[in-house]
Each structure stands twice: as C-alpha cells, then as structure tokens.
N, C-alpha and C positions, 0 to 999 in steps of 0.2 A: 431911784428910791434911796438908797443908802445915802448917797449925796445930798438931798433935799431935807434929809429928816436930820441928819446930823447936822445942817447948816441951822436947822429950826432950834437945834437942841442949843446950839451956841456955840458947835465948835468952827472952826478955819478950816475950810474944804478948798483943794485945789481939784479938779478933773483933767486927768487926760483923756487926750483925744487927737489924732491924727489932726495934723495943721490942715484948715480950710475944710475938713469934712463936715457932712452935715450933725454928727454928732458934737463938733466943736461950736458950731452955730447954735446948738441947741443947748449947748449948756452956758454958752454967752447970754442966751435969750432970757434964761433962766435965772441971769445974777450971778454966775459963778465965776470965779477965776478959771481960768485954762491955762494949759500948755503942756508939752508933748511927754510921752510918756518919762525919757530920762530924765527932765527938767525937774517933774514930780515926785519923782525918786530922790533925786537930790536935794530937793527943799522939804519934804514931810519927813516928820517923826515915824510915822505910822502909813504904811502902803497897802492899800486892799486890793485884789487880784479879782474884778470882777468883769474879767473879758470870759469868752467861751473858753472851755476847756482845753479844745484842739489849739487855740490860739496864744493860751499863755506863754506854753513855754517859747519860743520865738518871741515875745514882749520881753518876756524876762531875761532872754539873752542876749540880746540885741540894745535893750534901754535900759534893766533897770538893775542887773548883777552887779557891776561895776561901780552904781552908786548906793551901795548899801553897806554903809559905813558901821560901825561895832556901835550897837545903841537902838539901834532903829528896828523897826518890827514891818515884817511882815506877814501879812494876813489873808487868808482864803474864805471864799464863801463855801467851799466844796474839797474835799481833798483828794479830788484824784491825782493831781499831778504830783504833789510831794510824796502820797501812798506808792503809786507808781512808777516814781525816782524819775519823772521827767522833768521836774523842777529841784535842783539839789541844791540848797541854799546854802551860806556861808556858817560857819557853826557860831560866828561873833554877834549872831543877830535871834532877835525872838521872832518865832514862827508861829502862830495861831490860826485857829479859823473861829471865828461866829457864822454858821451855817442856820440862817431862817428857815422856818419849815413853812413856806407859803410862797408864791411870787411875788413880784416885785411892786406891782400895782396894789396888790393886799396890803403889802407891807407901808406903803403911804399911804393906805386908805386907811387904815385901822389908827396909825400913827396920829393923823390928824382929826380923826374922831376921838382920840385920848386912850386909845388902847394899844397894844400890838399882836406881833406873832411870835409863838412861842422860838425858841433858837437852840442848837446845839454849840456848846463851845469845848474845844479839843486845843492843848498847847503839844505841841512838836518840840519844839526848845526855847529852853527859858535862858539866855545868856545874860538878863538883866537881873534877872530874879525877880522880875515883876510882871512876865508876860502873861501872868492870869490874870492879874488885876487890869490891864492894858485891855484883855479881850471883852472882860465884863463890864468896862467902862465903855469901848464901843458898843456893846450890846443893849447898854442902857441909853446911849447916844440915838441909836437906830429905833429905840421904842420896843425891843426886843424884852428888855429886861420887866416891865410891864405885866409882861403873860409869861414868865419864866424862861429858866434857862438850863438846859440839862449838860452835865459833863457827859463828854465820850471820848475818843482817840480818832486821828485821822484814819485809821484802817478801820472802826468800828461806822463810820459814819460814811467812809465812802461805798463801803461795800452794802451796806443793808441801804444807802441810799438807792444803789445801782440797781439791786435785788429789786425792790420796792417797784421801780419803774418801770425794771422790764417785765416782771412776772404780774404784779397787780394794777399798780397804777396807770400805765402807759400801754403796756405788751399784752396783758391780760387783759384788762379790763376792753381795750380798742378790738382785741380779736375775739373775743367774748359776743359783744355787742354787732360784731361783721357775722359771726356765725349766726348768730338766732335773728337776724333781719334776713338772712340771705335764705336760711331754712324757710320760712314762711313766704316769700317770695315766689321762690321754687314749687313752694307747695301751693299756689296759685292767689294767695291771699295779696290786697291790697299794696305796693309799697308805704303808702302814705299811714297806713292802718299799723303794718309792720312797724315802720319808723317810731309812730308814738310808743307803741308796746316795747321795742327792744332799747330804744336812745332816748326819749326825752325824758320815758318815766324813769330812767335809772337817777336822775337830779333828786327825784323828790325822795326815792331811797335812800339813797346816801346823806339828804340833811338828816333823815329821821336817823341813822347809823351815826350820825356825827353832832347829832341832837342830842342823843341818848345810848348808844351803844345797839348790839343785836337785839338784845330782850327786848328795849322802847322800839325798834323797828316793828318786830315783830306783835307786839303789844299793839301798835299802831294799824296796821295792815289789816284785812280781813280773814276769817278763819279759814278760808279756801285756798288766800294767797300763803298763809302761813302754813299750812298742811304740804301744799307743794314746796316750799322750801325746805321743811326739813324732810320730806319723802323723796324729792326729783333732785334737788340739790346734790347730795353726797355722787349721784349718779354721773352728773356733769365735770365736777371737781372731783376724780378719785383717785384712787393709790397710782394711777400709771401718769394724772398731772403733778401728782407730788414729786414724782419720782424724779418728772423731769424740772420741776420746780429747783430740785437738790443738785442735778446737774448744770443747772445753769448757775445757781451759787456756787458749785466746784469753781467753772469757768471762771466767775469772778474773782475769787479766792485767787485763784493759781496765776491769775494776770493773762488766762487765756482773753478773756471780752476785751480787757485793755489793748493787749496787743494788736486785735483786729480793729479797732478804733482807731488806733493809730495809725496802723497801714491804710483802713481806709481815707484819712484823711491826707495820706501822702499821695493818694493815685491820683 
C-alpha cells in the first residue's frame, strides 16, 4: 500500500524483495522497479522498513546498515526495533517514523477514494536538520496528511501501540468474545445464537462508537442495553482487570514483553 500510494503521488519507488520470491513477482506485476534490499538501500535516499518487526534486525544488519551514507533517511512504520535497541543506526543519518493508524488495505482504499488514514510522526535522529520535513512529506505521499498527522516519540508510539493491541484491540477483545461465547454454549444455548450475540454484533456496536463515541453508541442502542452497559459492564472490567492492564503496561515499559517476543522468535 505504501509503495502504490507513493507511486501514484509521483514518487520514484524501488521495492526491496528477495530475488525470485512471490513478493518480487507481485511487485513487478504491479509495475514497480524491484531489487534486493542492499541494492535498494544503496540507491535510495529514503529507506522505509516495512518488513515484520522480527525480521527487520537481520535485514538491517545483513543488507542495509553498510549502505546508509550520510544524509540518508531510515524510516519505520512502528518503533519497536528502535525503541528496544534491536536496530542501532549510525548517528549520521535521519531516523524517523510514519505510523499509519490502519492496515495496508485500508490505507490504499482510502487513498484511492481521495481521503486517508491518520498517522503518527516521530523523529529519533535529525542528522540533516530536515528529518521532520521529510517524514511529513512521506506522510503526504501515502495520503495520511489528508486525514491528519499527530506528533509523538518512538517510545510513546511503541508502548501505546503494544498496550492497545494486547489489552484492548486484539488480546482483550478476542478473549472477551471467546469467554462470552463459551459461557453461553456451556449453559446450553445454540453456538450459532452465541456467535451472533457475542461476535457478529460486535462490529455493529464498534461502528457506532467509531462514528460518534461512547455517548452516541449508548444513544443508539435500546434502553435495556444501555442500562445493562452501565450496571454490568463494570462487573466484567473491574479493578482486577485494570490492575492486570497496569502490569501488562509495566512489562511493555521495562522491556519484559520485548525480550519475551525476541526469544520466542529465536526459539
């Protein structure tokens, strides 16, 4: 999505892929110039790391680090490897981040529709004195500036992103849905009905929250549902849950989760 949006914005884009890989062929089929990572790092002024977090350190060390001459920009879409020192760049380059707040297919679709996904921008190193301008230009190129760009730091983006994923967006919601579904099925209700009540309708509620916030969601649902929200919700997400959230945040802040994830990938 980044490459397609940049290309449509008039930027010269070279896609880095392993020679002969499916990604190489797909990039060629979409009209991109393709090369290996070392060749791209040598030729490009701006190198954006979009590989999975666990693969980035090896790619950087093997193919990119030695090609980063003074004045180049190393850019990220997530701060994990910089924040947890898995990648330690030379001080003579710019290091920045543009983190779109949405997945790639949404980034592309909204760009084509003439809008964009909001993004976060952060500057870690500003060797050129122009790192912020370059990062904002990149945000404009992928369409994020149409929606808005909020300034942050690598630390704040990384820690809040991990926390949101683990406690709410992925870990929290999936565990909540699973527990609700299992409770109904174990009580003898049809799995299909449990699915509708605990999973299918979740999107309808989240869409209301997305459209107008919690107040709008509560205005839009039935009075019975709203009363159940106020009276039963705090019994599910109680002080013990918040204490566990605080512990998870501590594990993110002190690097415990990062070490666990890194070791998991080395196993």
